Residue frames as a rotation matrix with the C-alpha (Angstrom) as fourth column:
MET 1
0.115 -0.190 -0.975 3.83
0.546 -0.808 0.222 -17.87
-0.830 -0.557 0.011 147.66
SER 2
0.929 0.209 0.305 3.75
0.370 -0.511 -0.776 -15.00
-0.006 0.834 -0.552 145.42
ALA 3
0.047 -0.973 0.226 7.03
0.940 -0.033 -0.340 -13.63
0.338 0.229 0.913 144.15
PRO 4
-0.021 -0.115 -0.993 8.32
0.669 -0.740 0.071 -10.49
-0.743 -0.663 0.092 145.87
GLN 5
0.842 0.408 0.352 7.45
0.536 -0.562 -0.630 -7.30
-0.059 0.720 -0.692 144.10
THR 6
-0.255 -0.955 0.151 10.25
0.967 -0.250 0.048 -5.37
-0.008 0.158 0.987 142.62
ARG 7
0.367 0.338 -0.867 10.25
0.444 -0.882 -0.156 -1.63
-0.818 -0.327 -0.474 143.57
ARG 8
0.562 -0.119 0.818 10.39
0.765 -0.301 -0.569 0.69
0.314 0.946 -0.078 140.71
PRO 9
-0.516 -0.800 -0.305 13.09
0.853 -0.513 -0.097 3.30
-0.079 -0.311 0.947 140.91
VAL 10
0.483 0.660 -0.576 11.77
0.621 -0.722 -0.306 6.81
-0.618 -0.210 -0.758 141.83
SER 11
0.336 -0.317 0.887 12.32
0.828 -0.350 -0.439 9.32
0.450 0.881 0.145 139.11
PRO 12
-0.707 -0.680 -0.196 14.35
0.700 -0.634 -0.327 12.52
0.098 -0.369 0.924 139.80
ALA 13
-0.517 0.580 0.629 11.19
-0.109 -0.773 0.625 14.62
0.849 0.255 0.463 139.16
VAL 14
0.532 0.719 -0.447 9.47
0.342 0.301 0.890 12.96
0.775 -0.627 -0.086 142.11
TYR 15
-0.049 -0.633 -0.772 12.45
0.997 0.012 -0.073 13.76
0.056 -0.774 0.631 144.40
ARG 16
-0.868 -0.298 0.399 12.31
0.326 -0.945 0.005 17.39
0.375 0.134 0.917 143.33
ARG 17
-0.039 0.933 0.358 8.59
-0.113 -0.360 0.926 17.62
0.993 -0.005 0.120 144.05
ARG 18
0.521 0.209 -0.828 9.10
0.705 0.442 0.555 16.10
0.482 -0.872 0.083 147.51
ARG 19
-0.458 -0.778 -0.430 11.90
0.889 -0.407 -0.211 18.56
-0.011 -0.479 0.878 148.36
LEU 20
-0.723 0.248 0.645 9.74
0.052 -0.911 0.409 21.47
0.689 0.329 0.646 147.16
VAL 21
0.377 0.919 -0.113 6.85
0.139 0.064 0.988 20.41
0.916 -0.388 -0.104 149.40
VAL 22
0.306 -0.348 -0.886 9.18
0.943 0.239 0.231 20.09
0.131 -0.906 0.401 152.41
GLY 23
-0.746 -0.656 0.117 10.72
0.646 -0.755 -0.113 23.51
0.163 -0.009 0.987 151.65
VAL 24
-0.351 0.702 0.619 7.32
-0.080 -0.681 0.727 25.18
0.933 0.206 0.295 151.38
GLY 25
0.582 0.583 -0.567 6.30
0.474 0.323 0.819 23.65
0.661 -0.745 -0.088 154.69
LEU 26
-0.107 -0.709 -0.697 9.43
0.992 -0.119 -0.031 24.95
-0.061 -0.695 0.716 156.47
LEU 27
-0.830 -0.185 0.527 8.89
0.315 -0.934 0.168 28.42
0.461 0.306 0.833 154.99
ALA 28
0.128 0.959 0.252 5.31
0.048 -0.260 0.964 28.47
0.991 -0.112 -0.079 156.27
VAL 29
0.505 -0.004 -0.863 6.56
0.825 0.296 0.481 27.62
0.254 -0.955 0.153 159.77
VAL 30
-0.567 -0.801 -0.193 9.15
0.823 -0.557 -0.108 30.42
-0.021 -0.220 0.975 159.68
ILE 31
-0.614 0.400 0.681 6.56
0.062 -0.835 0.546 32.96
0.787 0.378 0.488 158.52
ALA 32
0.467 0.841 -0.275 4.20
0.325 0.126 0.937 31.94
0.822 -0.527 -0.214 161.30
VAL 33
0.173 -0.493 -0.853 6.92
0.984 0.046 0.173 32.43
-0.046 -0.869 0.493 163.92
VAL 34
-0.817 -0.513 0.264 7.84
0.544 -0.838 0.054 35.82
0.193 0.188 0.963 162.51
LEU 35
-0.246 0.812 0.530 4.20
0.044 -0.536 0.843 36.96
0.968 0.231 0.096 162.55
ILE 36
0.468 0.391 -0.793 3.96
0.770 0.260 0.583 36.10
0.434 -0.883 -0.179 166.24
PHE 37
-0.065 -0.632 -0.772 6.73
0.892 -0.384 0.239 38.57
-0.447 -0.673 0.589 167.16
VAL 38
-0.903 -0.234 -0.360 6.27
0.054 -0.894 0.445 41.20
-0.426 0.382 0.820 164.45
ARG 39
0.033 0.997 0.074 2.74
0.403 0.054 -0.914 42.36
-0.915 0.060 -0.400 163.77
PRO 40
-0.220 -0.064 0.973 1.91
0.974 -0.068 0.216 43.13
0.053 0.996 0.078 160.14
GLY 41
0.534 0.428 0.729 2.02
0.523 -0.845 0.112 46.84
0.664 0.322 -0.675 159.40
SER 42
0.897 -0.261 -0.356 4.22
0.201 -0.475 0.857 47.72
-0.393 -0.840 -0.374 162.37
ALA 43
0.657 -0.705 0.265 7.42
0.104 -0.264 -0.959 49.61
0.746 0.658 -0.100 161.59
ALA 44
0.019 -0.747 -0.665 10.69
0.963 0.192 -0.188 49.79
0.268 -0.637 0.723 163.39
PRO 45
0.710 0.266 -0.652 10.95
0.521 -0.821 0.232 52.96
-0.474 -0.505 -0.722 165.53
ALA 46
0.774 -0.413 0.480 12.62
0.220 -0.536 -0.815 55.84
0.594 0.736 -0.324 163.75
PRO 47
0.003 -0.853 -0.522 16.15
0.954 0.159 -0.254 56.42
0.299 -0.497 0.814 164.99
THR 48
0.731 0.189 -0.656 16.67
0.487 -0.818 0.307 59.47
-0.478 -0.544 -0.689 167.21
PRO 49
0.751 -0.467 0.467 18.49
0.273 -0.425 -0.863 62.11
0.601 0.776 -0.192 165.17
THR 50
0.072 -0.830 -0.553 21.99
0.997 0.081 0.008 62.80
0.039 -0.552 0.833 166.37
PRO 51
0.810 0.216 -0.546 22.34
0.316 -0.944 0.097 66.34
-0.494 -0.251 -0.832 167.72
VAL 52
0.251 -0.713 0.654 24.49
0.874 -0.123 -0.469 68.48
0.415 0.690 0.593 165.47
ILE 53
0.312 -0.245 -0.918 26.58
0.594 -0.704 0.390 71.17
-0.742 -0.667 -0.074 167.04
THR 54
0.424 -0.137 0.895 26.84
0.794 -0.420 -0.440 74.23
0.436 0.897 -0.070 164.81
SER 55
-0.503 -0.664 -0.554 29.08
0.819 -0.570 -0.061 77.18
-0.275 -0.484 0.831 165.31
THR 56
0.678 0.734 -0.047 27.49
0.705 -0.667 -0.241 80.62
-0.209 0.130 -0.969 165.53
SER 57
-0.190 -0.746 0.638 29.29
0.825 -0.474 -0.308 83.36
0.532 0.468 0.706 163.68
ALA 58
-0.334 0.010 -0.942 29.87
0.720 -0.643 -0.262 86.50
-0.609 -0.766 0.208 165.68
ALA 59
0.704 0.647 0.294 27.85
0.697 -0.550 -0.460 89.47
-0.136 0.529 -0.838 164.46
SER 60
-0.223 -0.802 0.554 29.90
0.827 -0.457 -0.328 92.14
0.516 0.385 0.765 162.79
VAL 61
0.513 0.304 -0.803 30.38
0.748 -0.617 0.245 95.17
-0.420 -0.726 -0.544 164.95
ALA 62
0.745 -0.233 0.626 31.17
0.290 -0.731 -0.618 98.57
0.601 0.642 -0.476 163.56
PRO 63
-0.132 -0.886 -0.445 34.62
0.905 0.076 -0.419 99.61
0.405 -0.458 0.791 164.78
THR 64
0.899 0.343 -0.272 34.78
0.431 -0.800 0.417 102.42
-0.075 -0.492 -0.867 167.27
ALA 65
0.486 -0.734 0.474 37.38
0.170 -0.452 -0.876 105.07
0.857 0.506 -0.095 166.80
ALA 66
-0.415 -0.607 0.677 38.04
-0.579 -0.398 -0.712 105.42
0.702 -0.688 -0.186 170.51
PRO 67
-0.808 0.120 -0.577 37.57
0.452 0.754 -0.476 103.41
0.378 -0.645 -0.664 173.73
THR 68
0.110 0.936 0.335 34.09
0.176 -0.350 0.920 103.84
0.978 -0.043 -0.203 175.12
ALA 69
-0.520 -0.217 -0.826 34.18
0.847 0.001 -0.532 105.73
0.116 -0.976 0.183 178.39
SER 70
0.409 0.792 0.454 31.41
0.676 -0.597 0.431 108.05
0.612 0.131 -0.780 179.39
PRO 71
-0.665 -0.655 0.358 32.68
0.272 -0.660 -0.701 111.37
0.695 -0.369 0.617 180.75
THR 72
0.289 0.927 -0.241 30.60
0.499 0.068 0.864 111.28
0.817 -0.370 -0.443 183.92
PRO 73
-0.371 -0.410 -0.833 32.71
0.928 -0.153 -0.338 112.98
0.011 -0.899 0.438 186.64
THR 74
0.634 0.626 0.454 31.23
0.572 -0.775 0.270 116.22
0.521 0.088 -0.849 187.95
ALA 75
0.021 -0.640 0.768 32.78
-0.166 -0.760 -0.628 119.33
0.986 -0.115 -0.122 189.47
THR 76
0.489 0.236 0.840 31.73
-0.835 -0.154 0.529 118.16
0.254 -0.959 0.122 192.93
THR 77
0.971 -0.064 0.232 33.47
-0.023 0.936 0.352 114.78
-0.240 -0.347 0.907 192.70
ILE 78
0.382 -0.899 0.214 36.85
0.893 0.299 -0.337 115.72
0.239 0.320 0.917 191.25
ASP 79
0.589 -0.302 -0.749 39.38
0.281 -0.793 0.540 118.31
-0.758 -0.529 -0.383 192.31
VAL 80
0.508 -0.373 0.777 40.70
0.828 -0.038 -0.560 120.34
0.238 0.927 0.289 189.40
SER 81
0.979 -0.055 -0.197 42.13
0.028 -0.918 0.395 123.17
-0.203 -0.393 -0.897 191.47
LYS 82
0.211 -0.977 -0.017 45.70
-0.216 -0.064 0.974 122.04
-0.953 -0.202 -0.225 190.84
LEU 83
-0.243 -0.240 0.940 45.20
0.780 0.528 0.336 121.32
-0.577 0.815 0.059 187.13
PRO 84
-0.784 -0.008 -0.621 45.13
-0.292 -0.877 0.381 123.72
-0.548 0.480 0.685 184.19
ALA 85
0.428 0.904 0.022 42.12
-0.253 0.143 -0.957 123.94
-0.868 0.404 0.289 181.92
CYS 86
-0.049 -0.421 0.906 42.71
0.743 0.591 0.315 122.17
-0.668 0.688 0.284 178.63
ASP 87
-0.583 -0.200 -0.787 43.68
-0.344 -0.817 0.462 124.41
-0.736 0.541 0.408 175.76
ALA 88
0.481 0.874 0.066 40.88
-0.267 0.218 -0.939 124.23
-0.835 0.434 0.338 173.21
ALA 89
0.398 -0.389 -0.831 43.48
-0.917 -0.145 -0.371 124.15
0.023 0.910 -0.414 170.43
SER 90
-0.690 -0.724 -0.022 44.84
-0.719 0.688 -0.100 120.84
0.087 -0.053 -0.995 171.79
MET 91
-0.383 0.647 0.659 41.43
-0.216 0.631 -0.745 119.16
-0.898 -0.428 -0.102 172.09
GLU 92
-0.883 0.101 -0.458 40.11
-0.438 0.169 0.883 117.10
0.166 0.980 -0.105 169.18
VAL 93
-0.222 0.902 0.371 36.41
-0.472 0.234 -0.850 116.31
-0.853 -0.363 0.374 168.81
LYS 94
-0.956 -0.032 -0.292 35.00
-0.275 0.448 0.851 113.66
0.104 0.893 -0.437 166.45
ALA 95
-0.084 0.993 0.078 31.46
-0.940 -0.054 -0.337 112.65
-0.330 -0.101 0.938 165.45
PHE 96
-0.979 -0.198 -0.058 30.16
-0.206 0.937 0.281 109.08
-0.002 0.287 -0.958 165.15
VAL 97
0.073 0.996 -0.058 26.93
-0.990 0.080 0.119 107.30
0.123 0.049 0.991 164.25
ASP 98
0.946 0.289 0.145 26.62
-0.317 0.914 0.253 103.90
-0.059 -0.285 0.957 165.91
GLY 99
0.520 -0.817 0.249 30.37
0.067 0.329 0.942 103.84
-0.851 -0.473 0.226 166.41
ALA 100
-0.073 -0.530 0.845 31.25
0.929 0.272 0.252 104.51
-0.364 0.803 0.473 162.79
THR 101
-0.647 -0.224 -0.729 31.79
0.031 -0.963 0.268 107.50
-0.762 0.151 0.629 160.52
ALA 102
-0.573 0.555 -0.604 29.11
-0.804 -0.237 0.545 106.38
0.159 0.798 0.582 158.03
GLN 103
-0.800 0.383 0.462 26.01
0.116 0.854 -0.506 104.23
-0.589 -0.351 -0.728 158.37
ASN 104
-0.722 0.652 -0.231 23.03
-0.384 -0.100 0.918 103.22
0.575 0.752 0.322 156.22
TYR 105
-0.830 0.449 0.332 19.76
-0.265 0.206 -0.942 102.93
-0.491 -0.870 -0.052 158.17
GLY 106
-0.750 0.635 0.184 16.64
0.624 0.589 0.513 100.96
0.217 0.500 -0.838 157.30
THR 107
-0.266 0.733 0.626 13.17
0.221 -0.586 0.780 102.45
0.938 0.346 -0.006 157.31
THR 108
0.778 0.628 -0.006 12.68
0.121 -0.140 0.983 102.17
0.616 -0.766 -0.185 161.09
ALA 109
0.184 -0.792 -0.582 16.27
0.954 0.286 -0.087 102.28
0.236 -0.540 0.808 162.41
LYS 110
0.980 0.135 0.145 17.21
0.085 -0.947 0.309 105.30
0.179 -0.290 -0.940 164.51
PRO 111
0.215 -0.972 0.093 20.79
0.219 -0.045 -0.975 106.59
0.952 0.230 0.203 164.42
ALA 112
0.785 -0.129 -0.606 22.71
0.608 -0.032 0.793 106.61
-0.122 -0.991 0.054 167.71
LEU 113
0.622 -0.509 0.595 24.84
0.042 -0.737 -0.675 109.74
0.781 0.445 -0.437 167.89
THR 114
0.726 -0.468 -0.504 28.07
0.616 0.116 0.779 109.94
-0.306 -0.876 0.372 169.87
LEU 115
0.759 -0.588 0.280 31.14
-0.284 -0.686 -0.669 112.11
0.586 0.429 -0.688 170.05
SER 116
0.540 -0.669 -0.511 34.67
0.835 0.500 0.228 111.67
0.103 -0.550 0.829 171.30
VAL 117
0.903 -0.340 0.263 37.08
-0.361 -0.932 0.034 114.16
0.233 -0.126 -0.964 172.87
THR 118
0.590 -0.779 -0.212 40.85
0.765 0.623 -0.161 113.64
0.258 -0.068 0.964 172.81
ASN 119
0.845 -0.443 -0.301 43.56
-0.187 -0.771 0.609 115.55
-0.502 -0.458 -0.734 174.64
ASN 120
0.811 -0.542 0.220 46.34
0.454 0.347 -0.821 115.87
0.368 0.766 0.527 172.08
SER 121
0.518 -0.655 0.550 48.60
-0.648 -0.720 -0.249 117.84
0.559 -0.227 -0.798 174.39
GLY 122
-0.134 -0.657 -0.742 51.34
0.226 0.708 -0.669 116.45
0.965 -0.257 0.054 176.60
THR 123
-0.884 -0.146 0.444 49.79
-0.338 -0.456 -0.823 117.95
0.322 -0.878 0.354 179.73
GLU 124
-0.525 0.745 -0.411 47.13
0.832 0.550 -0.066 116.62
0.177 -0.376 -0.909 182.07
CYS 125
-0.959 0.255 0.121 44.22
-0.261 -0.964 -0.042 119.05
0.106 -0.072 0.992 182.18
TYR 126
-0.506 0.856 0.108 40.47
0.497 0.391 -0.775 119.34
-0.705 -0.339 -0.623 182.70
PHE 127
-0.967 0.248 -0.064 37.77
-0.178 -0.469 0.865 120.09
0.184 0.848 0.497 180.16
ASN 128
-0.389 0.906 0.165 34.01
-0.514 -0.064 -0.856 120.61
-0.765 -0.418 0.491 180.34
VAL 129
-0.973 0.079 -0.217 32.36
-0.136 0.562 0.816 117.78
0.186 0.823 -0.536 178.44
GLY 130
-0.639 0.769 0.032 28.90
0.191 0.198 -0.961 118.25
-0.745 -0.608 -0.273 179.95
THR 131
-0.141 0.697 0.703 25.64
0.974 0.226 -0.029 118.45
-0.179 0.681 -0.710 178.07
ASP 132
0.687 0.373 -0.624 25.76
0.331 -0.925 -0.189 122.22
-0.647 -0.077 -0.758 178.46
SER 133
-0.024 -0.762 -0.647 28.80
-0.558 -0.527 0.641 122.26
-0.830 0.376 -0.413 176.16
GLN 134
-0.707 -0.203 0.677 27.79
0.314 0.768 0.558 119.53
-0.633 0.607 -0.479 173.68
VAL 135
0.083 0.735 -0.673 26.04
-0.682 -0.451 -0.576 120.25
-0.726 0.507 0.464 170.40
PHE 136
-0.550 -0.118 0.827 24.98
0.437 0.803 0.405 117.62
-0.712 0.584 -0.390 167.85
THR 137
-0.035 0.494 -0.869 23.98
-0.599 -0.706 -0.378 119.04
-0.800 0.507 0.321 164.48
ILE 138
-0.270 0.044 0.962 22.54
0.597 0.792 0.131 117.14
-0.756 0.609 -0.240 161.50
THR 139
-0.067 0.149 -0.986 22.66
-0.549 -0.831 -0.089 118.83
-0.833 0.536 0.138 158.13
SER 140
0.111 0.029 0.993 22.03
0.766 0.635 -0.104 118.05
-0.634 0.772 0.048 154.50
GLY 141
0.214 -0.154 0.965 23.59
0.776 -0.573 -0.264 120.34
0.593 0.805 -0.003 151.96
SER 142
-0.700 -0.464 0.542 23.54
0.123 -0.827 -0.549 123.82
0.703 -0.318 0.636 153.44
GLU 143
0.139 0.877 0.459 20.42
-0.543 -0.320 0.777 123.21
0.828 -0.357 0.432 155.54
THR 144
-0.898 -0.319 0.304 20.26
-0.414 0.375 -0.829 122.23
0.151 -0.870 -0.469 159.22
TYR 145
-0.193 0.856 -0.479 17.61
-0.207 0.442 0.873 119.56
0.959 0.268 0.092 159.82
TRP 146
0.774 0.434 -0.460 18.14
0.320 0.358 0.877 118.76
0.546 -0.827 0.138 163.51
LYS 147
-0.240 -0.830 0.503 20.05
-0.261 -0.444 -0.857 120.19
0.935 -0.337 -0.110 166.47
SER 148
-0.230 0.119 -0.966 20.37
0.714 0.695 -0.084 118.71
0.662 -0.709 -0.245 169.96
THR 149
-0.901 -0.182 -0.394 20.19
0.417 -0.619 -0.666 122.08
-0.122 -0.764 0.633 171.69
ASP 150
-0.586 0.788 0.189 16.77
-0.436 -0.503 0.746 122.87
0.683 0.355 0.639 170.23
CYS 151
0.468 0.871 0.149 14.32
-0.535 0.144 0.832 122.51
0.704 -0.469 0.534 173.13
GLN 152
-0.208 -0.617 -0.759 17.07
0.355 0.676 -0.646 121.09
0.911 -0.404 0.078 175.36
THR 153
0.606 0.381 0.698 16.35
-0.529 -0.463 0.712 121.11
0.594 -0.800 -0.079 179.11
GLY 154
0.959 -0.156 0.236 18.38
-0.134 0.486 0.864 120.14
-0.250 -0.860 0.445 182.16
ALA 155
0.579 -0.815 -0.035 21.80
0.162 0.157 -0.974 120.65
0.799 0.558 0.223 180.59
THR 156
0.959 -0.275 -0.062 24.62
0.046 -0.062 0.997 120.23
-0.278 -0.959 -0.047 183.11
GLN 157
0.421 -0.899 -0.121 28.33
-0.834 -0.331 -0.442 120.91
0.357 0.287 -0.889 183.36
THR 158
0.970 -0.215 0.115 30.67
0.151 0.899 0.411 117.92
-0.192 -0.382 0.904 183.61
LEU 159
0.450 -0.887 -0.102 34.37
-0.893 -0.446 -0.064 118.50
0.011 0.120 -0.993 184.20
ALA 160
0.982 -0.183 0.046 36.57
0.185 0.981 -0.053 115.61
-0.036 0.061 0.997 183.11
ILE 161
0.353 -0.932 -0.076 40.29
-0.565 -0.278 0.777 115.19
-0.745 -0.231 -0.625 183.72
PHE 162
0.986 -0.076 -0.146 42.22
-0.093 0.474 -0.876 114.23
0.136 0.877 0.460 180.59
LYS 163
0.327 -0.931 0.161 45.62
0.168 0.225 0.960 112.63
-0.930 -0.287 0.230 180.72
PRO 164
-0.244 -0.477 -0.844 47.92
-0.751 -0.458 0.476 113.31
-0.613 0.750 -0.246 177.76
GLY 165
-0.843 -0.104 -0.527 46.56
-0.496 0.529 0.689 111.49
0.207 0.842 -0.498 174.71
GLN 166
-0.799 0.564 0.210 43.43
0.286 0.663 -0.692 110.27
-0.530 -0.493 -0.690 176.52
THR 167
-0.781 0.622 -0.056 40.10
-0.290 -0.281 0.915 109.96
0.554 0.730 0.400 174.69
LEU 168
-0.731 0.665 0.150 36.64
0.050 0.272 -0.961 109.99
-0.680 -0.695 -0.232 176.25
THR 169
-0.862 0.502 0.063 33.47
0.122 0.086 0.989 109.07
0.491 0.860 -0.135 174.35
SER 170
-0.633 0.685 0.361 29.99
-0.773 -0.531 -0.348 110.35
-0.046 -0.499 0.865 175.20
ASN 171
-0.528 0.619 0.582 26.93
0.213 0.760 -0.615 108.26
-0.822 -0.201 -0.533 175.88
PRO 172
-0.882 0.183 0.435 24.81
0.439 -0.018 0.898 107.85
0.172 0.983 -0.065 172.73
ILE 173
-0.421 0.840 -0.342 21.72
-0.263 -0.474 -0.841 109.89
-0.868 -0.264 0.420 172.05
SER 174
-0.417 0.349 0.839 19.07
0.751 0.653 0.101 108.81
-0.512 0.672 -0.535 169.56
TRP 175
-0.808 0.263 -0.528 17.89
-0.479 -0.814 0.328 110.84
-0.343 0.518 0.783 166.60
ASN 176
-0.255 0.826 0.503 14.25
0.159 0.549 -0.820 110.01
-0.954 -0.129 -0.271 165.96
ARG 177
-0.707 -0.117 0.698 14.58
0.689 0.112 0.716 110.95
-0.162 0.987 0.001 162.30
VAL 178
0.487 0.873 0.025 12.50
0.868 -0.481 -0.121 114.08
-0.093 0.081 -0.992 162.77
LEU 179
-0.045 -0.439 0.897 13.11
0.489 -0.793 -0.364 117.74
0.871 0.423 0.250 162.05
SER 180
-0.747 -0.221 -0.627 13.99
0.656 -0.395 -0.643 120.17
-0.106 -0.892 0.440 164.80
PRO 181
0.293 0.912 -0.286 11.16
0.834 -0.390 -0.391 122.57
-0.468 -0.124 -0.875 165.67
SER 182
0.028 -0.349 -0.937 13.35
-0.122 -0.931 0.343 125.43
-0.992 0.105 -0.068 164.51
ARG 183
-0.930 -0.368 -0.012 13.69
-0.085 0.183 0.980 123.70
-0.358 0.912 -0.201 161.11
ALA 184
-0.591 0.766 0.251 10.02
0.794 0.500 0.346 122.79
0.140 0.404 -0.904 160.90
GLY 185
-0.702 0.293 0.649 8.83
-0.119 -0.947 0.299 126.22
0.702 0.133 0.700 162.06
GLY 186
0.355 0.874 -0.332 6.97
0.207 0.273 0.940 124.79
0.912 -0.402 -0.084 165.03
THR 187
0.296 -0.202 0.934 7.25
-0.878 -0.442 0.182 124.75
0.376 -0.874 -0.308 168.81
CYS 188
-0.737 -0.674 0.049 8.79
-0.624 0.651 -0.432 122.24
0.259 -0.350 -0.900 171.20
ASP 189
-0.423 0.656 0.625 5.35
-0.438 0.457 -0.775 120.95
-0.794 -0.601 0.094 172.12
ALA 190
0.490 0.644 -0.588 4.39
-0.812 0.092 -0.576 120.22
-0.317 0.759 0.568 168.54
LYS 191
0.480 -0.285 0.830 5.04
0.253 0.951 0.180 116.91
-0.840 0.124 0.528 166.83
SER 192
-0.130 -0.641 -0.757 7.85
-0.645 -0.525 0.555 117.39
-0.753 0.561 -0.345 164.37
PRO 193
0.837 0.404 -0.369 7.55
-0.533 0.454 -0.713 116.00
-0.121 0.794 0.596 160.84
ALA 194
0.612 -0.609 0.504 9.83
0.411 0.790 0.455 113.19
-0.676 -0.072 0.734 159.74
ALA 195
-0.106 -0.747 -0.657 13.02
-0.533 -0.515 0.671 113.99
-0.840 0.421 -0.343 157.89
PRO 196
0.608 0.289 -0.739 13.00
-0.794 0.244 -0.557 113.02
0.019 0.926 0.378 154.20
ALA 197
0.099 -0.536 0.838 14.26
-0.336 0.775 0.535 109.48
-0.937 -0.335 -0.104 153.64
LYS 198
0.889 0.263 0.374 14.37
0.184 0.543 -0.819 107.00
-0.419 0.798 0.434 150.71
GLY 199
0.374 -0.853 0.365 18.14
0.914 0.271 -0.302 107.26
0.158 0.447 0.881 150.37
ALA 200
0.823 -0.061 0.565 18.48
-0.049 -0.998 -0.037 110.82
0.567 0.003 -0.824 151.66
SER 201
0.066 -0.906 -0.418 21.98
0.801 0.298 -0.519 111.61
0.595 -0.300 0.745 152.94
TYR 202
0.919 0.180 0.352 22.71
-0.079 -0.789 0.609 113.62
0.387 -0.587 -0.711 156.09
PHE 203
-0.082 -0.982 -0.171 25.85
0.340 0.133 -0.931 114.56
0.937 -0.135 0.323 158.00
LEU 204
0.872 0.284 -0.398 26.42
0.446 -0.130 0.885 114.75
0.200 -0.950 -0.240 161.76
SER 205
-0.168 -0.906 0.388 28.86
0.195 -0.417 -0.888 117.27
0.966 -0.074 0.246 163.17
THR 206
0.606 0.331 -0.724 29.52
0.730 0.130 0.671 117.84
0.316 -0.935 -0.163 166.86
THR 207
0.024 -0.569 0.822 30.89
-0.164 -0.813 -0.558 120.54
0.986 -0.121 -0.113 169.12
VAL 208
0.568 0.084 -0.818 32.23
0.763 0.320 0.562 120.34
0.309 -0.944 0.118 172.69
GLY 209
0.318 -0.434 -0.843 33.32
0.642 -0.556 0.529 123.38
-0.698 -0.709 0.101 174.63
GLY 210
0.617 -0.011 -0.787 33.42
-0.400 -0.865 -0.302 125.43
-0.677 0.501 -0.538 171.46
VAL 211
-0.560 -0.827 -0.053 35.65
-0.530 0.309 0.790 122.89
-0.637 0.470 -0.611 169.67
ASN 212
0.437 0.738 -0.514 34.08
-0.864 0.186 -0.468 121.71
-0.249 0.649 0.719 166.41
SER 213
0.560 -0.184 0.808 34.47
0.083 0.983 0.166 118.09
-0.824 -0.026 0.566 165.28
SER 214
-0.356 -0.814 -0.460 37.29
-0.530 -0.230 0.817 117.45
-0.770 0.534 -0.349 162.85
ASN 215
-0.994 0.081 0.077 34.99
0.111 0.622 0.775 115.21
0.015 0.779 -0.627 160.79
ARG 216
-0.232 0.973 -0.010 31.39
-0.957 -0.230 -0.175 114.70
-0.173 -0.031 0.984 159.76
ALA 217
-0.807 0.031 0.590 29.66
-0.018 0.997 -0.077 111.32
-0.591 -0.073 -0.804 160.10
GLN 218
-0.739 0.510 -0.441 27.36
-0.604 -0.209 0.769 110.38
0.300 0.835 0.462 157.23
ILE 219
-0.545 0.693 0.472 23.80
-0.070 0.523 -0.849 109.15
-0.835 -0.496 -0.237 157.80
ILE 220
-0.843 0.351 -0.407 21.79
-0.427 0.022 0.904 107.60
0.326 0.936 0.131 154.96
LEU 221
-0.495 0.764 0.414 18.09
-0.423 0.204 -0.883 107.12
-0.759 -0.612 0.222 155.70
GLN 222
-0.970 0.234 -0.064 16.07
0.075 0.540 0.839 104.54
0.231 0.809 -0.541 153.74
């Protein structure tokens, strides 16, 4: 019989090579499994953005000098027979442009003109605040550029009852930034030329029932 062969001890380098081969094989299996479920080039869906709630700042509003209340009662709907007529000396009229006493307007913006009437007496009375007693006048320097009574039609009387200290404000009328026919030397049927702009300054004054406004509202046209 031949003598049994003696096994040579395996060197550490051989063990390392064997472990590396086994590791590479396991990695290949893992990659194959991953490729089955995740195709190459595919990307995870983008997360839906979370809605963000933002607060909206309130637009600045020009302060009004008096509560808005259109003087709409007429002589046929109110009884003034037991009330005295308001003394013109106790009535205060003010002029406003878009609710303020001064406004700067862009190249296409049209000023909204209003007036207020206040009973400064301690007595309840009635006063004509109708369009037949209202006058809006726009001037620059010593010249009048526009007047609401130029070419006015359909003016009516409106009697309003004023309690002591009460203020009524008219409905706004728009100035189209044009000259009155009387200023432009034309007729009511003619197209009026535009008022000078590019920073030109104008002033609105108002009159109701012969009472002139205690102020002038400034209009700057760009």
